[in-house]
All heavy atoms as a GROMACS GRO file, in nm:
protein
  565
    1MET      N    1   1.743   1.464  -0.061
    1MET     CA    2   1.710   1.363   0.037
    1MET      C    3   1.619   1.258  -0.029
    1MET      O    4   1.529   1.293  -0.106
    1MET     CB    5   1.638   1.428   0.155
    1MET     CG    6   1.585   1.326   0.253
    1MET     SD    7   1.514   1.392   0.405
    1MET     CE    8   1.385   1.496   0.346
    2LYS      N    9   1.644   1.133   0.002
    2LYS     CA   10   1.561   1.026  -0.051
    2LYS      C   11   1.449   0.993   0.046
    2LYS      O   12   1.469   0.993   0.168
    2LYS     CB   13   1.645   0.901  -0.076
    2LYS     CG   14   1.746   0.922  -0.186
    2LYS     CD   15   1.820   0.797  -0.216
    2LYS     CE   16   1.918   0.827  -0.328
    2LYS     NZ   17   1.976   0.709  -0.384
    3VAL      N   18   1.331   0.967  -0.009
    3VAL     CA   19   1.214   0.931   0.071
    3VAL      C   20   1.144   0.812   0.008
    3VAL      O   21   1.152   0.789  -0.112
    3VAL     CB   22   1.115   1.049   0.086
    3VAL    CG1   23   1.175   1.162   0.166
    3VAL    CG2   24   1.067   1.098  -0.047
    4VAL      N   25   1.075   0.737   0.093
    4VAL     CA   26   0.997   0.621   0.047
    4VAL      C   27   0.856   0.669   0.013
    4VAL      O   28   0.794   0.740   0.092
    4VAL     CB   29   0.992   0.512   0.156
    4VAL    CG1   30   0.902   0.398   0.114
    4VAL    CG2   31   1.132   0.461   0.187
    5ARG      N   32   0.809   0.632  -0.103
    5ARG     CA   33   0.674   0.666  -0.147
    5ARG      C   34   0.598   0.539  -0.181
    5ARG      O   35   0.654   0.443  -0.233
    5ARG     CB   36   0.678   0.754  -0.271
    5ARG     CG   37   0.738   0.888  -0.250
    5ARG     CD   38   0.635   0.982  -0.194
    5ARG     NE   39   0.697   1.114  -0.178
    5ARG     CZ   40   0.673   1.192  -0.076
    5ARG    NH1   41   0.590   1.155   0.017
    5ARG    NH2   42   0.731   1.309  -0.067
    6PHE      N   43   0.470   0.542  -0.153
    6PHE     CA   44   0.384   0.431  -0.190
    6PHE      C   45   0.336   0.448  -0.333
    6PHE      O   46   0.300   0.558  -0.374
    6PHE     CB   47   0.261   0.424  -0.099
    6PHE     CG   48   0.288   0.360   0.032
    6PHE    CD1   49   0.324   0.435   0.141
    6PHE    CD2   50   0.283   0.222   0.044
    6PHE    CE1   51   0.352   0.376   0.262
    6PHE    CE2   52   0.311   0.162   0.165
    6PHE     CZ   53   0.345   0.239   0.274
    7CYS      N   54   0.336   0.340  -0.406
    7CYS     CA   55   0.275   0.339  -0.538
    7CYS      C   56   0.162   0.236  -0.537
    7CYS      O   57   0.133   0.171  -0.637
    7CYS     CB   58   0.377   0.315  -0.649
    7CYS     SG   59   0.500   0.190  -0.616
    8LEU      N   60   0.099   0.222  -0.420
    8LEU     CA   61  -0.012   0.129  -0.403
    8LEU      C   62  -0.128   0.166  -0.493
    8LEU      O   63  -0.191   0.078  -0.552
    8LEU     CB   64  -0.057   0.127  -0.256
    8LEU     CG   65  -0.173   0.034  -0.222
    8LEU    CD1   66  -0.133  -0.112  -0.247
    8LEU    CD2   67  -0.217   0.052  -0.078
    9ALA      N   68  -0.155   0.294  -0.507
    9ALA     CA   69  -0.268   0.338  -0.591
    9ALA      C   70  -0.252   0.288  -0.734
    9ALA      O   71  -0.345   0.228  -0.790
    9ALA     CB   72  -0.278   0.491  -0.589
   10GLU      N   73  -0.135   0.308  -0.790
   10GLU     CA   74  -0.111   0.264  -0.928
   10GLU      C   75  -0.122   0.112  -0.938
   10GLU      O   76  -0.177   0.060  -1.035
   10GLU     CB   77   0.026   0.310  -0.976
   10GLU     CG   78   0.041   0.459  -0.989
   10GLU     CD   79   0.080   0.530  -0.859
   10GLU    OE1   80   0.097   0.463  -0.754
   10GLU    OE2   81   0.091   0.653  -0.862
   11TYR      N   82  -0.069   0.043  -0.839
   11TYR     CA   83  -0.068  -0.104  -0.844
   11TYR      C   84  -0.209  -0.161  -0.838
   11TYR      O   85  -0.246  -0.242  -0.922
   11TYR     CB   86   0.019  -0.160  -0.730
   11TYR     CG   87   0.039  -0.309  -0.741
   11TYR    CD1   88   0.138  -0.361  -0.823
   11TYR    CD2   89  -0.043  -0.398  -0.673
   11TYR    CE1   90   0.156  -0.497  -0.836
   11TYR    CE2   91  -0.026  -0.534  -0.686
   11TYR     CZ   92   0.073  -0.584  -0.766
   11TYR     OH   93   0.090  -0.720  -0.779
   12ILE      N   94  -0.288  -0.119  -0.739
   12ILE     CA   95  -0.421  -0.180  -0.727
   12ILE      C   96  -0.516  -0.130  -0.836
   12ILE      O   97  -0.603  -0.205  -0.879
   12ILE     CB   98  -0.482  -0.166  -0.586
   12ILE    CG1   99  -0.513  -0.022  -0.550
   12ILE    CG2  100  -0.394  -0.232  -0.482
   12ILE    CD1  101  -0.590  -0.007  -0.419
   13ASP      N  102  -0.497  -0.006  -0.882
   13ASP     CA  103  -0.579   0.041  -0.994
   13ASP      C  104  -0.552  -0.041  -1.120
   13ASP      O  105  -0.645  -0.077  -1.192
   13ASP     CB  106  -0.554   0.189  -1.022
   13ASP     CG  107  -0.611   0.280  -0.913
   13ASP    OD1  108  -0.688   0.231  -0.828
   13ASP    OD2  109  -0.576   0.400  -0.912
   14ALA      N  110  -0.426  -0.073  -1.144
   14ALA     CA  111  -0.390  -0.153  -1.262
   14ALA      C  112  -0.446  -0.294  -1.251
   14ALA      O  113  -0.480  -0.355  -1.353
   14ALA     CB  114  -0.238  -0.157  -1.278
   15LYS      N  115  -0.458  -0.346  -1.130
   15LYS     CA  116  -0.510  -0.481  -1.108
   15LYS      C  117  -0.662  -0.483  -1.094
   15LYS      O  118  -0.722  -0.589  -1.085
   15LYS     CB  119  -0.449  -0.542  -0.981
   15LYS     CG  120  -0.298  -0.556  -0.986
   15LYS     CD  121  -0.258  -0.668  -1.077
   15LYS     CE  122  -0.108  -0.688  -1.072
   15LYS     NZ  123  -0.062  -0.788  -1.163
   16GLY      N  124  -0.724  -0.365  -1.088
   16GLY     CA  125  -0.870  -0.358  -1.076
   16GLY      C  126  -0.920  -0.393  -0.937
   16GLY      O  127  -1.032  -0.443  -0.922
   17ILE      N  128  -0.840  -0.364  -0.836
   17ILE     CA  129  -0.877  -0.395  -0.698
   17ILE      C  130  -0.913  -0.264  -0.628
   17ILE      O  131  -0.840  -0.166  -0.636
   17ILE     CB  132  -0.758  -0.461  -0.624
   17ILE    CG1  133  -0.719  -0.591  -0.694
   17ILE    CG2  134  -0.793  -0.487  -0.478
   17ILE    CD1  135  -0.586  -0.649  -0.648
   18SER      N  136  -1.025  -0.263  -0.560
   18SER     CA  137  -1.067  -0.142  -0.488
   18SER      C  138  -1.003  -0.137  -0.350
   18SER      O  139  -0.958  -0.238  -0.296
   18SER     CB  140  -1.220  -0.138  -0.474
   18SER     OG  141  -1.262  -0.237  -0.381
   19ARG      N  142  -0.999  -0.018  -0.294
   19ARG     CA  143  -0.947  -0.003  -0.157
   19ARG      C  144  -1.034  -0.080  -0.059
   19ARG      O  145  -0.984  -0.141   0.035
   19ARG     CB  146  -0.944   0.146  -0.118
   19ARG     CG  147  -0.833   0.220  -0.190
   19ARG     CD  148  -0.843   0.367  -0.166
   19ARG     NE  149  -0.941   0.418  -0.263
   19ARG     CZ  150  -0.983   0.541  -0.268
   19ARG    NH1  151  -0.940   0.630  -0.183
   19ARG    NH2  152  -1.069   0.579  -0.360
   20TYR      N  153  -1.165  -0.079  -0.081
   20TYR     CA  154  -1.256  -0.152   0.005
   20TYR      C  155  -1.227  -0.302   0.001
   20TYR      O  156  -1.220  -0.368   0.103
   20TYR     CB  157  -1.402  -0.125  -0.037
   20TYR     CG  158  -1.503  -0.199   0.046
   20TYR    CD1  159  -1.537  -0.155   0.174
   20TYR    CD2  160  -1.564  -0.314  -0.002
   20TYR    CE1  161  -1.629  -0.224   0.250
   20TYR    CE2  162  -1.656  -0.383   0.073
   20TYR     CZ  163  -1.689  -0.338   0.200
   20TYR     OH  164  -1.779  -0.407   0.276
   21SER      N  165  -1.207  -0.353  -0.120
   21SER     CA  166  -1.175  -0.495  -0.137
   21SER      C  167  -1.043  -0.530  -0.068
   21SER      O  168  -1.032  -0.634  -0.003
   21SER     CB  169  -1.169  -0.529  -0.286
   21SER     OG  170  -1.123  -0.660  -0.305
   22LEU      N  171  -0.944  -0.444  -0.082
   22LEU     CA  172  -0.815  -0.468  -0.018
   22LEU      C  173  -0.828  -0.466   0.134
   22LEU      O  174  -0.768  -0.548   0.203
   22LEU     CB  175  -0.711  -0.366  -0.065
   22LEU     CG  176  -0.570  -0.384  -0.010
   22LEU    CD1  177  -0.514  -0.522  -0.045
   22LEU    CD2  178  -0.478  -0.274  -0.062
   23ALA      N  179  -0.910  -0.374   0.186
   23ALA     CA  180  -0.934  -0.369   0.330
   23ALA      C  181  -0.996  -0.499   0.378
   23ALA      O  182  -0.957  -0.554   0.482
   23ALA     CB  183  -1.023  -0.250   0.365
   24LYS      N  184  -1.090  -0.552   0.303
   24LYS     CA  185  -1.155  -0.680   0.339
   24LYS      C  186  -1.056  -0.796   0.332
   24LYS      O  187  -1.054  -0.882   0.419
   24LYS     CB  188  -1.275  -0.708   0.247
   24LYS     CG  189  -1.392  -0.620   0.272
   24LYS     CD  190  -1.450  -0.652   0.406
   24LYS     CE  191  -1.575  -0.570   0.430
   24LYS     NZ  192  -1.626  -0.587   0.564
   25ARG      N  193  -0.974  -0.799   0.229
   25ARG     CA  194  -0.876  -0.907   0.212
   25ARG      C  195  -0.772  -0.910   0.324
   25ARG      O  196  -0.727  -1.015   0.364
   25ARG     CB  197  -0.799  -0.892   0.081
   25ARG     CG  198  -0.876  -0.922  -0.043
   25ARG     CD  199  -0.782  -0.912  -0.161
   25ARG     NE  200  -0.852  -0.912  -0.287
   25ARG     CZ  201  -0.791  -0.917  -0.403
   25ARG    NH1  202  -0.660  -0.922  -0.411
   25ARG    NH2  203  -0.861  -0.918  -0.515
   26THR      N  204  -0.733  -0.790   0.370
   26THR     CA  205  -0.625  -0.780   0.467
   26THR      C  206  -0.673  -0.776   0.611
   26THR      O  207  -0.596  -0.805   0.702
   26THR     CB  208  -0.542  -0.652   0.443
   26THR    OG1  209  -0.627  -0.538   0.456
   26THR    CG2  210  -0.475  -0.654   0.307
   27GLY      N  211  -0.798  -0.735   0.631
   27GLY     CA  212  -0.846  -0.715   0.767
   27GLY      C  213  -0.800  -0.583   0.826
   27GLY      O  214  -0.814  -0.558   0.945
   28ILE      N  215  -0.744  -0.497   0.741
   28ILE     CA  216  -0.699  -0.364   0.784
   28ILE      C  217  -0.814  -0.266   0.760
   28ILE      O  218  -0.880  -0.272   0.658
   28ILE     CB  219  -0.574  -0.320   0.703
   28ILE    CG1  220  -0.459  -0.418   0.725
   28ILE    CG2  221  -0.532  -0.179   0.741
   28ILE    CD1  222  -0.340  -0.396   0.634
   29GLN      N  223  -0.836  -0.176   0.855
   29GLN     CA  224  -0.945  -0.080   0.842
   29GLN      C  225  -0.931   0.002   0.714
   29GLN      O  226  -0.820   0.037   0.672
   29GLN     CB  227  -0.949   0.013   0.962
   29GLN     CG  228  -0.981  -0.057   1.090
   29GLN     CD  229  -0.979   0.037   1.210
   29GLN    OE1  230  -0.957   0.157   1.197
   29GLN    NE2  231  -1.003  -0.018   1.327
   30TYR      N  232  -1.046   0.035   0.654
   30TYR     CA  233  -1.047   0.107   0.527
   30TYR      C  234  -0.968   0.237   0.533
   30TYR      O  235  -0.894   0.270   0.441
   30TYR     CB  236  -1.191   0.135   0.483
   30TYR     CG  237  -1.198   0.217   0.356
   30TYR    CD1  238  -1.188   0.156   0.232
   30TYR    CD2  239  -1.210   0.356   0.361
   30TYR    CE1  240  -1.193   0.231   0.115
   30TYR    CE2  241  -1.213   0.431   0.246
   30TYR     CZ  242  -1.205   0.368   0.123
   30TYR     OH  243  -1.208   0.442   0.008
   31HIS      N  244  -0.984   0.314   0.641
   31HIS     CA  245  -0.916   0.444   0.646
   31HIS      C  246  -0.764   0.430   0.648
   31HIS      O  247  -0.693   0.518   0.600
   31HIS     CB  248  -0.967   0.529   0.764
   31HIS     CG  249  -0.917   0.487   0.897
   31HIS    ND1  250  -0.975   0.387   0.971
   31HIS    CD2  251  -0.812   0.531   0.970
   31HIS    CE1  252  -0.908   0.372   1.084
   31HIS    NE2  253  -0.809   0.458   1.086
   32ILE      N  254  -0.714   0.318   0.698
   32ILE     CA  255  -0.569   0.294   0.696
   32ILE      C  256  -0.526   0.260   0.553
   32ILE      O  257  -0.426   0.313   0.503
   32ILE     CB  258  -0.530   0.184   0.795
   32ILE    CG1  259  -0.560   0.232   0.937
   32ILE    CG2  260  -0.383   0.144   0.778
   32ILE    CD1  261  -0.545   0.126   1.044
   33ILE      N  262  -0.600   0.173   0.486
   33ILE     CA  263  -0.572   0.141   0.345
   33ILE      C  264  -0.578   0.268   0.262
   33ILE      O  265  -0.493   0.292   0.175
   33ILE     CB  266  -0.671   0.035   0.291
   33ILE    CG1  267  -0.652  -0.099   0.361
   33ILE    CG2  268  -0.658   0.021   0.139
   33ILE    CD1  269  -0.521  -0.169   0.333
   34ASP      N  270  -0.677   0.353   0.289
   34ASP     CA  271  -0.691   0.478   0.216
   34ASP      C  272  -0.569   0.568   0.237
   34ASP      O  273  -0.524   0.634   0.143
   34ASP     CB  274  -0.819   0.550   0.261
   34ASP     CG  275  -0.854   0.668   0.174
   34ASP    OD1  276  -0.862   0.650   0.051
   34ASP    OD2  277  -0.874   0.778   0.229
   35SER      N  278  -0.514   0.569   0.356
   35SER     CA  279  -0.392   0.648   0.383
   35SER      C  280  -0.274   0.596   0.301
   35SER      O  281  -0.197   0.674   0.246
   35SER     CB  282  -0.356   0.643   0.531
   35SER     OG  283  -0.455   0.706   0.607
   36TYR      N  284  -0.260   0.464   0.293
   36TYR     CA  285  -0.154   0.406   0.210
   36TYR      C  286  -0.179   0.442   0.062
   36TYR      O  287  -0.087   0.477  -0.010
   36TYR     CB  288  -0.148   0.254   0.226
   36TYR     CG  289  -0.082   0.207   0.352
   36TYR    CD1  290  -0.157   0.165   0.460
   36TYR    CD2  291   0.057   0.202   0.362
   36TYR    CE1  292  -0.096   0.121   0.576
   36TYR    CE2  293   0.119   0.157   0.478
   36TYR     CZ  294   0.042   0.117   0.585
   36TYR     OH  295   0.103   0.074   0.699
   37TYR      N  296  -0.303   0.432   0.020
   37TYR     CA  297  -0.341   0.459  -0.118
   37TYR      C  298  -0.308   0.604  -0.156
   37TYR      O  299  -0.258   0.632  -0.265
   37TYR     CB  300  -0.491   0.433  -0.135
   37TYR     CG  301  -0.543   0.451  -0.274
   37TYR    CD1  302  -0.539   0.346  -0.366
   37TYR    CD2  303  -0.599   0.571  -0.315
   37TYR    CE1  304  -0.590   0.361  -0.494
   37TYR    CE2  305  -0.650   0.588  -0.442
   37TYR     CZ  306  -0.644   0.482  -0.531
   37TYR     OH  307  -0.694   0.497  -0.658
   38LYS      N  308  -0.336   0.696  -0.064
   38LYS     CA  309  -0.314   0.839  -0.090
   38LYS      C  310  -0.174   0.884  -0.052
   38LYS      O  311  -0.145   1.003  -0.059
   38LYS     CB  312  -0.418   0.921  -0.014
   38LYS     CG  313  -0.559   0.902  -0.066
   38LYS     CD  314  -0.658   0.980   0.016
   38LYS     CE  315  -0.799   0.962  -0.040
   38LYS     NZ  316  -0.898   1.029   0.046
   39ASN      N  317  -0.089   0.788  -0.012
   39ASN     CA  318   0.050   0.817   0.024
   39ASN      C  319   0.058   0.918   0.139
   39ASN      O  320   0.139   1.009   0.139
   39ASN     CB  321   0.128   0.866  -0.097
   39ASN     CG  322   0.277   0.845  -0.081
   39ASN    OD1  323   0.320   0.756  -0.009
   39ASN    ND2  324   0.356   0.927  -0.146
   40LYS      N  325  -0.028   0.899   0.238
   40LYS     CA  326  -0.031   0.989   0.354
   40LYS      C  327   0.011   0.918   0.481
   40LYS      O  328  -0.033   0.954   0.589
   40LYS     CB  329  -0.171   1.047   0.369
   40LYS     CG  330  -0.212   1.128   0.249
   40LYS     CD  331  -0.305   1.236   0.285
   40LYS     CE  332  -0.340   1.310   0.158
   40LYS     NZ  333  -0.347   1.448   0.173
   41VAL      N  334   0.096   0.818   0.468
   41VAL     CA  335   0.147   0.744   0.583
   41VAL      C  336   0.285   0.797   0.616
   41VAL      O  337   0.370   0.808   0.528
   41VAL     CB  338   0.153   0.592   0.551
   41VAL    CG1  339   0.215   0.516   0.665
   41VAL    CG2  340   0.016   0.540   0.519
   42TYR      N  341   0.306   0.830   0.742
   42TYR     CA  342   0.434   0.886   0.783
   42TYR      C  343   0.521   0.786   0.858
   42TYR      O  344   0.641   0.804   0.868
   42TYR     CB  345   0.412   1.012   0.868
   42TYR     CG  346   0.338   1.117   0.789
   42TYR    CD1  347   0.203   1.140   0.810
   42TYR    CD2  348   0.402   1.188   0.690
   42TYR    CE1  349   0.134   1.234   0.735
   42TYR    CE2  350   0.335   1.283   0.614
   42TYR     CZ  351   0.201   1.305   0.638
   42TYR     OH  352   0.133   1.397   0.562
   43ARG      N  353   0.460   0.682   0.911
   43ARG     CA  354   0.534   0.576   0.978
   43ARG      C  355   0.488   0.442   0.920
   43ARG      O  356   0.370   0.410   0.925
   43ARG     CB  357   0.510   0.578   1.128
   43ARG     CG  358   0.564   0.702   1.194
   43ARG     CD  359   0.547   0.692   1.343
   43ARG     NE  360   0.584   0.818   1.405
   43ARG     CZ  361   0.701   0.840   1.460
   43ARG    NH1  362   0.791   0.746   1.463
   43ARG    NH2  363   0.728   0.957   1.515
   44LEU      N  364   0.583   0.370   0.867
   44LEU     CA  365   0.549   0.242   0.805
   44LEU      C  366   0.526   0.136   0.913
   44LEU      O  367   0.601   0.127   1.009
   44LEU     CB  368   0.661   0.197   0.712
   44LEU     CG  369   0.694   0.291   0.597
   44LEU    CD1  370   0.810   0.235   0.516
   44LEU    CD2  371   0.573   0.312   0.510
   45ASP      N  372   0.423   0.059   0.895
   45ASP     CA  373   0.390  -0.050   0.985
   45ASP      C  374   0.422  -0.181   0.912
   45ASP      O  375   0.353  -0.217   0.817
   45ASP     CB  376   0.242  -0.043   1.022
   45ASP     CG  377   0.200  -0.150   1.122
   45ASP    OD1  378   0.254  -0.262   1.117
   45ASP    OD2  379   0.112  -0.120   1.204
   46GLY      N  380   0.525  -0.248   0.957
   46GLY     CA  381   0.569  -0.372   0.891
   46GLY      C  382   0.462  -0.479   0.889
   46GLY      O  383   0.450  -0.554   0.792
   47TYR      N  384   0.383  -0.487   0.994
   47TYR     CA  385   0.276  -0.587   1.000
   47TYR      C  386   0.171  -0.560   0.892
   47TYR      O  387   0.132  -0.651   0.819
   47TYR     CB  388   0.212  -0.586   1.139
   47TYR     CG  389   0.107  -0.691   1.158
   47TYR    CD1  390   0.141  -0.826   1.164
   47TYR    CD2  391  -0.027  -0.657   1.169
   47TYR    CE1  392   0.043  -0.923   1.181
   47TYR    CE2  393  -0.125  -0.752   1.186
   47TYR     CZ  394  -0.089  -0.886   1.193
   47TYR     OH  395  -0.186  -0.981   1.209
   48ASN      N  396   0.129  -0.434   0.879
   48ASN     CA  397   0.031  -0.399   0.776
   48ASN      C  398   0.089  -0.418   0.636
   48ASN      O  399   0.019  -0.468   0.547
   48ASN     CB  400  -0.017  -0.255   0.792
   48ASN     CG  401  -0.118  -0.240   0.903
   48ASN    OD1  402  -0.173  -0.338   0.952
   48ASN    ND2  403  -0.140  -0.118   0.945
   49LEU      N  404   0.214  -0.381   0.617
   49LEU     CA  405   0.277  -0.401   0.486
   49LEU      C  406   0.280  -0.549   0.450
   49LEU      O  407   0.252  -0.587   0.336
   49LEU     CB  408   0.419  -0.345   0.484
   49LEU     CG  409   0.431  -0.194   0.482
   49LEU    CD1  410   0.576  -0.152   0.496
   49LEU    CD2  411   0.371  -0.137   0.356
   50GLY      N  412   0.311  -0.633   0.547
   50GLY     CA  413   0.311  -0.778   0.523
   50GLY      C  414   0.175  -0.828   0.483
   50GLY      O  415   0.161  -0.911   0.393
   51ARG      N  416   0.071  -0.780   0.550
   51ARG     CA  417  -0.065  -0.822   0.517
   51ARG      C  418  -0.106  -0.775   0.377
   51ARG      O  419  -0.173  -0.847   0.303
   51ARG     CB  420  -0.162  -0.770   0.622
   51ARG     CG  421  -0.142  -0.844   0.754
   51ARG     CD  422  -0.202  -0.776   0.873
   51ARG     NE  423  -0.346  -0.762   0.867
   51ARG     CZ  424  -0.417  -0.701   0.961
   51ARG    NH1  425  -0.356  -0.650   1.066
   51ARG    NH2  426  -0.547  -0.690   0.951
   52ILE      N  427  -0.063  -0.655   0.340
   52ILE     CA  428  -0.097  -0.601   0.208
   52ILE      C  429  -0.027  -0.681   0.098
   52ILE      O  430  -0.091  -0.723   0.001
   52ILE     CB  431  -0.063  -0.451   0.198
   52ILE    CG1  432  -0.156  -0.370   0.288
   52ILE    CG2  433  -0.069  -0.402   0.054
   52ILE    CD1  434  -0.116  -0.224   0.306
   53ILE      N  435   0.104  -0.705   0.112
   53ILE     CA  436   0.173  -0.777   0.004
   53ILE      C  437   0.128  -0.923  -0.003
   53ILE      O  438   0.126  -0.981  -0.110
   53ILE     CB  439   0.326  -0.766   0.013
   53ILE    CG1  440   0.380  -0.826   0.142
   53ILE    CG2  441   0.371  -0.623  -0.004
   53ILE    CD1  442   0.532  -0.834   0.147
   54GLU      N  443   0.086  -0.979   0.110
   54GLU     CA  444   0.033  -1.116   0.108
   54GLU      C  445  -0.102  -1.119   0.036
   54GLU      O  446  -0.127  -1.206  -0.047
   54GLU     CB  447   0.018  -1.170   0.250
   54GLU     CG  448  -0.027  -1.314   0.254
   54GLU     CD  449  -0.031  -1.368   0.396
   54GLU    OE1  450   0.058  -1.334   0.475
   54GLU    OE2  451  -0.125  -1.443   0.426
   55ALA      N  452  -0.187  -1.023   0.066
   55ALA     CA  453  -0.320  -1.018   0.002
   55ALA      C  454  -0.309  -0.991  -0.148
   55ALA      O  455  -0.390  -1.043  -0.225
   55ALA     CB  456  -0.406  -0.910   0.069
   56LEU      N  457  -0.212  -0.911  -0.188
   56LEU     CA  458  -0.195  -0.878  -0.329
   56LEU      C  459  -0.106  -0.978  -0.402
   56LEU      O  460  -0.094  -0.971  -0.525
   56LEU     CB  461  -0.137  -0.737  -0.345
   56LEU     CG  462  -0.224  -0.621  -0.297
   56LEU    CD1  463  -0.147  -0.490  -0.305
   56LEU    CD2  464  -0.352  -0.615  -0.378
   57ASP      N  465  -0.041  -1.067  -0.328
   57ASP     CA  466   0.053  -1.163  -0.384
   57ASP      C  467   0.157  -1.090  -0.469
   57ASP      O  468   0.175  -1.118  -0.588
   57ASP     CB  469  -0.020  -1.269  -0.466
   57ASP     CG  470   0.073  -1.386  -0.503
   57ASP    OD1  471   0.166  -1.415  -0.425
   57ASP    OD2  472   0.052  -1.446  -0.609
   58CYS      N  473   0.222  -0.991  -0.406
   58CYS     CA  474   0.321  -0.910  -0.476
   58CYS      C  475   0.445  -0.895  -0.388
   58CYS      O  476   0.450  -0.946  -0.277
   58CYS     CB  477   0.263  -0.773  -0.511
   58CYS     SG  478   0.232  -0.665  -0.370
   59GLN      N  479   0.542  -0.823  -0.439
   59GLN     CA  480   0.664  -0.793  -0.365
   59GLN      C  481   0.653  -0.652  -0.308
   59GLN      O  482   0.578  -0.568  -0.360
   59GLN     CB  483   0.786  -0.802  -0.458
   59GLN     CG  484   0.807  -0.938  -0.520
   59GLN     CD  485   0.838  -1.042  -0.414
   59GLN    OE1  486   0.918  -1.018  -0.323
   59GLN    NE2  487   0.774  -1.157  -0.424
   60LEU      N  488   0.731  -0.626  -0.204
   60LEU     CA  489   0.731  -0.494  -0.143
   60LEU      C  490   0.770  -0.386  -0.244
   60LEU      O  491   0.715  -0.276  -0.243
   60LEU     CB  492   0.827  -0.493  -0.024
   60LEU     CG  493   0.816  -0.380   0.075
   60LEU    CD1  494   0.675  -0.364   0.127
   60LEU    CD2  495   0.912  -0.401   0.189
   61THR      N  496   0.860  -0.420  -0.334
   61THR     CA  497   0.905  -0.324  -0.436
   61THR      C  498   0.795  -0.291  -0.538
   61THR      O  499   0.808  -0.195  -0.612
   61THR     CB  500   1.029  -0.376  -0.509
   61THR    OG1  501   1.002  -0.506  -0.562
   61THR    CG2  502   1.149  -0.381  -0.416
   62ASP      N  503   0.688  -0.370  -0.540
   62ASP     CA  504   0.575  -0.341  -0.630
   62ASP      C  505   0.491  -0.225  -0.577
   62ASP      O  506   0.423  -0.157  -0.656
   62ASP     CB  507   0.486  -0.463  -0.648
   62ASP     CG  508   0.553  -0.576  -0.722
   62ASP    OD1  509   0.641  -0.548  -0.806
   62ASP    OD2  510   0.519  -0.693  -0.696
   63ILE      N  511   0.491  -0.203  -0.446
   63ILE     CA  512   0.405  -0.100  -0.388
   63ILE      C  513   0.483   0.013  -0.320
   63ILE      O  514   0.422   0.109  -0.273
   63ILE     CB  515   0.303  -0.160  -0.290
   63ILE    CG1  516   0.370  -0.229  -0.173
   63ILE    CG2  517   0.207  -0.253  -0.362
   63ILE    CD1  518   0.277  -0.268  -0.060
   64LEU      N  519   0.615   0.001  -0.314
   64LEU     CA  520   0.699   0.106  -0.254
   64LEU      C  521   0.807   0.146  -0.353
   64LEU      O  522   0.858   0.062  -0.428
   64LEU     CB  523   0.768   0.057  -0.127
   64LEU     CG  524   0.684   0.035  -0.004
   64LEU    CD1  525   0.770  -0.020   0.108
   64LEU    CD2  526   0.616   0.161   0.041
   65THR      N  527   0.844   0.272  -0.350
   65THR     CA  528   0.952   0.320  -0.432
   65THR      C  529   1.032   0.423  -0.353
   65THR      O  530   0.978   0.486  -0.262
   65THR     CB  531   0.901   0.378  -0.565
   65THR    OG1  532   1.010   0.408  -0.648
   65THR    CG2  533   0.818   0.502  -0.544
   66VAL      N  534   1.157   0.440  -0.387
   66VAL     CA  535   1.241   0.541  -0.324
   66VAL      C  536   1.264   0.651  -0.427
   66VAL      O  537   1.305   0.624  -0.539
   66VAL     CB  538   1.376   0.482  -0.276
   66VAL    CG1  539   1.464   0.590  -0.217
   66VAL    CG2  540   1.352   0.370  -0.178
   67VAL      N  541   1.235   0.775  -0.387
   67VAL     CA  542   1.250   0.888  -0.478
   67VAL      C  543   1.336   0.997  -0.413
   67VAL      O  544   1.344   1.006  -0.292
   67VAL     CB  545   1.113   0.947  -0.521
   67VAL    CG1  546   1.033   0.848  -0.600
   67VAL    CG2  547   1.035   0.997  -0.400
   68GLU      N  548   1.397   1.074  -0.497
   68GLU     CA  549   1.474   1.189  -0.450
   68GLU      C  550   1.379   1.306  -0.434
   68GLU      O  551   1.299   1.335  -0.522
   68GLU     CB  552   1.581   1.223  -0.554
   68GLU     CG  553   1.681   1.324  -0.508
   68GLU     CD  554   1.778   1.271  -0.404
   68GLU    OE1  555   1.820   1.153  -0.414
   68GLU    OE2  556   1.814   1.346  -0.314
   69GLU      N  557   1.384   1.369  -0.320
   69GLU     CA  558   1.292   1.482  -0.295
   69GLU      C  559   1.369   1.611  -0.288
   69GLU      O  560   1.479   1.622  -0.252
   69GLU     CB  561   1.215   1.459  -0.166
   69GLU     CG  562   1.101   1.555  -0.151
   69GLU     CD  563   1.012   1.517  -0.037
   69GLU    OE1  564   1.043   1.552   0.077
   69GLU    OE2  565   0.910   1.450  -0.064
   0.00000   0.00000   0.00000
C-alpha cells in the first residue's frame, strides 16, 4: 500500500529553518508544525499545506513523498 509521508523535517533542517520560525512565518500553531515535522499528521489540511509551501517558497513535492508501506 502506498502512503504519503512528510519530509518537512529534512527540508527545513537542510535550509536551517526552525519549527518555531516556520510557525511564526505561517501563523500555524507550533504544535501543528511539530506534528508535520514529526510526520504524525493523519489528515492533510490543504490550507495549512498551502501556508507552509508559501512560507518556504517551495513545491509540495519538496515536503511530501509517496512511499510503499
